N, C-alpha and C positions, 0 to 999 in steps of 0.2 A: 761798066760805070757803078758805083759804091750804091748802095741802097740807101735811102734817106733814113736817118735815125730820128724817131717821133719820140717826144718826152711829155710827161704829165706836169701841169703845172695849176696847182690849188690856190697859191697864192705868190707875192711877188716874191719872197724868199727860194720858193720852189722853181719859179722860172728863172731867177738869176743863178740858181745853182744847175739847171740842166743847160743854160746855155754855156757858164763858164767851164762844165763838164765836157762839151763837145757836142750836145745835140744838134742836128741839123734844124730841127721843127720842134715847136711845142703845141701842145693843144688845150686849151683851157674853156671856162666856163664864166657865164654870167650870173650874178645871185639870182637864184630862184629860176633859173631856166636851164638846167642842166641835169646828167645823171650822177653829180656828185655833189648833192645839197650840202653834206658833212663838210665838204673842201670849205675853206674861206672865201673863193672864188673872188671875182672880179667885179667892179661897177663898169656901168656903161661908159664912165665918164674916164676909166682907164684905157679904153680901147685905143683912143689916138696916142697914149704913149706907147702901149704896147705894139703899134702898128710901125713905131719906128725902130723895132729891134733890127738886128741883121740876121734873123735867121726868118724860115717859114712860121707864119703865125696861123692857126686853124681854132675858131670857135666851137664849141661843141653846144650844140640845140638841139639834142636827142632825146628828149623826155616826152611822155604823152603830151599830147596840146589839145585844150579845150577852148570853145568858140571865144569865150571872154578874155582868152590870152592872146588872141590873135593880133591886136592892135600893138599891144606891148612887143612880141616878137617881131613883128615890122618895123619898130623904134629900131631895136637892137639890131637888125640886118641893115639897116639905113644906115645907122652909125656905124657899122662894121666896114659898110663899102665905103663910106668916106674916109675910114682910118686906114685903108690900104691893108685889111686882114685877107690874107691869102684865100681860105677857104670855109664854109660853113658846113660842118659835120652833122649831118642830119637825116632822118628817115621819114618823119612824118610828111605827107605828100603835100599840106599847106604850106610846111616851112620849106622845102623843097621848090615850090612854085614860086613863092614870095622873092626866095634867093636869087632864082633865075630870073623874075622879072627886073629885079635891081642889078642885075648882072654878075651876081658873086658866083664864084666856081663852087661847084657842090660836091663834096666826099660823102657817099651813104654811109652809113653809121653801121656797124656790127648788130645794131638794135633790127635791123630790116633782115637779116639771117639769110643772107645771098650765100647760098650753098652750091647754086648749079650754073651753068652759062644760060641758060634759057632766061632766070630770073635776072641774070645780069644785063642780058640783051633787053629785058622790059626796060629797066630802068636808065640802060642807055638812050631809049628812044626821048628822056626826058632830061637829057642833058647832063646826066652825072658822068664827072670825069674820073672819080677814084673810089674802090670799092673796100670797104673794110669786110673782109669776108666773114662769114658766121665761124665761129670756134671749134664749132663740131669737126671740120674738114682735117683729115690726113693731110700730109706732106704731098703725096701723088696726087690726091686729089686737088690742091693749090695748082700745082704745077701743070694740070690739065688746063684748069682755068685761064691760068696767064697766058700758057703758050697758044691756045684758041683765041685770046681775045685783045685788042688793042689799048683795052682801057687800062689804067693805073690800077695796082692790086696791092694792099694795104694788110699787113697780118700782125696780131698780137706774139711778142716774143718773151715776156715776162710780166708776172705780177699775178695777181688773186683770180682766182677762177672760182665761176659760181655751178652750184648745183644744178639751178634751175635752168633752161633753154636760152642761151644769149642772155642770161640775168634777168629774165622776164618772170618775175616772182611776187606772188601774193603774201607771203608768210610775215614779211614785215607789216604789211596792210593789217593783217587781222590782228596780229599780237600787239602792236604798237601804234596803229592808226598812222604808220610811215609808210608810204607808197613807195616801194623800190622803182616803178615804173615814171615815179615822179622824181627821181633822184636822192630819195631820204631814207635809202634801206638803212636800218637798224642793225642789220645782220645779225638776226637771232639764230639763224644756221650756224652760229660758230660758238655756240653755247653747249655744255653739257646738258643731256635730258634723259629723266626716268621713264622708261618704258613699263607700264603696270597691266599684268593680265587681270581684267575686270571679275576673271570667276574663280580664279585661285589667290589674288592677291598679290601675286609673286611679282617683283619688281627687278627690273634691270637698268643700270645705270648706264647710258651710251656716252662714256667720256673718252676711255683708251683710243678709241676709233669713232671719230667725230663723221659719222656718215649722212650729214648734211653739209660739211665742210672740206671741199676737195682741198688737196696742197695747192700751192702756188706752181704757176708755169715757169719754167725755165729751161730756154734753148740753147744754152750755150755748150751743152756738151755734143750739139749737132748744128751751130750757127752756121757754118761751112755750108751745109746741104740747104739751108734757108736761101744763103746768099747766092747760091749759083742756081738758085730757081729762077731767079730774077724778080723777083718779089721786089716792088717800087719802093716801098716803105715798111720798117720794123718799128713795131708801136711797143711802147712800156707802157703798163697800168701803173694806175698810181695817183690820181689827182686827191685822193684822202690820205695818203702818207706823209712822210716828213721831207723837208729838204734834203738831209743826210741820205735818205733812202734813194731820192733821185738822183743825188752826186753818186753815189755808190755805183748804181745801176747803169747810169749814163757812162761813166767812165770805163767801167767793164765792157759793154758792148761796142763803145767807141774803139776801145784797144783791139777787139777782135775784130772788127769790121776793118779796120786800117791794117791791122797785121794780114789780111784775108788778100787786101788790095796788093801788099807788098811781097805776097807768096813765103808770109812768114807764120801763118796761124798752125803751130804743131799740136798735137796731143796735148804735150805739156803746158803750154798758154792756156789751151781753154779748161784744162784741168785746175790753175792755177787761178784763172779768173773766175772759174765756179764756186771755189773756196772764198773769194773776195766778196762774191755776190752771198753766199752762206753767211755774211758778217752782216748784211742789212737784214732789215725785217722781211720775215718768210715763217710759212706753215710749212715748212721742208718743202722738196721741190718735185715736179712732175712734169713729163715731156707734154701732158695734156692730150690731143688727139693725133698731134702731127706723126707719131709713130706705131698708132694703133688706139682703139679705144681703151680709155684709162681704168680700169677695173680694180676695184678696191684700191683707188688712190686718195684716201682722207686724210686730213691731218691729223697728227697724233697728240696735238696739244689745243687747248682754247686760242691762245694768243701768239706772241712772238715765238719761234724756235731758234733765231739766231741766239749765241752764245755772248754777243757783243751788245752793250747797251750803254747808255748815257745818262749820266748824272749830273744834273745843273748844279753850276757851280756859283753862276752871279752874271754881271754884264760888265761890258766895257763903258769906262766912264771918261775915256779921253784915248785919244792916241796921236802920237808923234812922229811925223811923216821922216824926218831926216834920219832919226834914228831907226824906226821902224818900232818901236815899240810901243805897246798896248798897256793902258792902265785900267786893272781889272780888279773889280769890288767881289770878292769871294764871300756873296751873301747867305749862299746857301751850303756850302763844301767847299773845305779847304784843297790844296793839291799841291804836288811835289815834282821836284826837277825829275822828269824822266817821264812823267806823266803826259796822255797825250789829250790836249786840249781841242775843242770845236768851237768854233765861232758862227753864231746864224744870223743873220740879218735880212731884212728884207730889201735892201740894195747889195748888199755883201754877197748875197748868197752863202756859202759854205767856204770855211778857212779850216783846216786843220794842220796843227803844229804839234811837233814834240817837243815838250817845255826842255830848253837848254841851261836857263838860268833863270834865278827869281831876283827882282831887287826890293826890298822890304826896307823903309827908312833910309835910303842910300846904302844900304848893306846888301851883300849877296847873301842869299839863305835857301837852304835846301827845301824848304818847305813853308806854306802859310796855313793860317787857320781860318774857319769862317769867320767873317767880320773885319778880315784883312784887308786893305788896300795893297797893291802891288804892280810893278813893273814887269813885263813878259815881252820879251823880243819877238816878233812874228815876222813869216816870210811875205805875208801879203797885208794889203790896207784893209782895217775893220773900220767899223764907225760907233760913234757914242752910241750906246743903249742897245747894241748887239748883245744877244744873249750866248753865254758860255758855258760849255759842258766838259765834264770829264768823260773820256771813253774807257771802258772796263770790259774785262773778258770775265 
């Protein structure tokens, strides 16, 4: 049986990108009540619409919870239950108890740091169905837990890693009054810092090795070992990322999982898919704890290490279904035949298209400039006001 491929959704564009790219399930948060406060997130009113999607839907309610928030938590969980949300991801015992009282399935968040069988068995007594294990486990430790338990096991396979234990960190709180434990992490750990010897005044800039900023997790080189460990769900991190990130990462792991199912997952394919992943946002890659403790696995830059970037072109002003032509206003940047455009929209998700022809004022042209309107034939439906970007290396 193939493992479930679980994708992040920080807004509607990301959610639709994940579904269109082949995710089996999505996880998402409601505004102010999840560990990714910086994502756009969804409103309580969105839950009914999300509940109608033809994938599994998991609501993340995994922040620190205070007494004055419990009534709001209960309202969200009641709406999740009536909207047919498949499970709630939580770790606070109050949220767990309310969810169980309402009849919701509970997945225990990685914030609970379940790293051994005894901890798992403790939470099983409270009716937890699935465990998102601590990220400090090796592959052998994960396999041992899975083989000695009937519970569902979920593990992260790709995305950002935190220098703090399972993401519990006070650095953002102390520097910016943005609590990571309440989902508001400002990621000050990703910046360069000056270390100063107070006695001599000697200074070191910690920049070339960002010792507070680990590399991103990437398990593609050994994804077959994870699949063969019978892990029930493989999870992609990234609710604060972009729709194109979700699209690229889901497509790569979807291809790997399906190829493994068909006995077609070769070293060459894994290498090719790893190169595809490197084109999406990343801080360079690490195997995390799966193959041993990640010593000196620090990011080498403050931000994105990918050499593939996007430049905003403008927006779609219309779409002609019979011909498959989109009218595009180049508000910010021109483009040429041969360029690759990416269209992003809350309903559209992601559409990538190499420009094969451009029509301007009913004439075929090789390029358009900023300020022009043009017609471009696209392979898929896009919608008015979708944003258009040009992909560059």
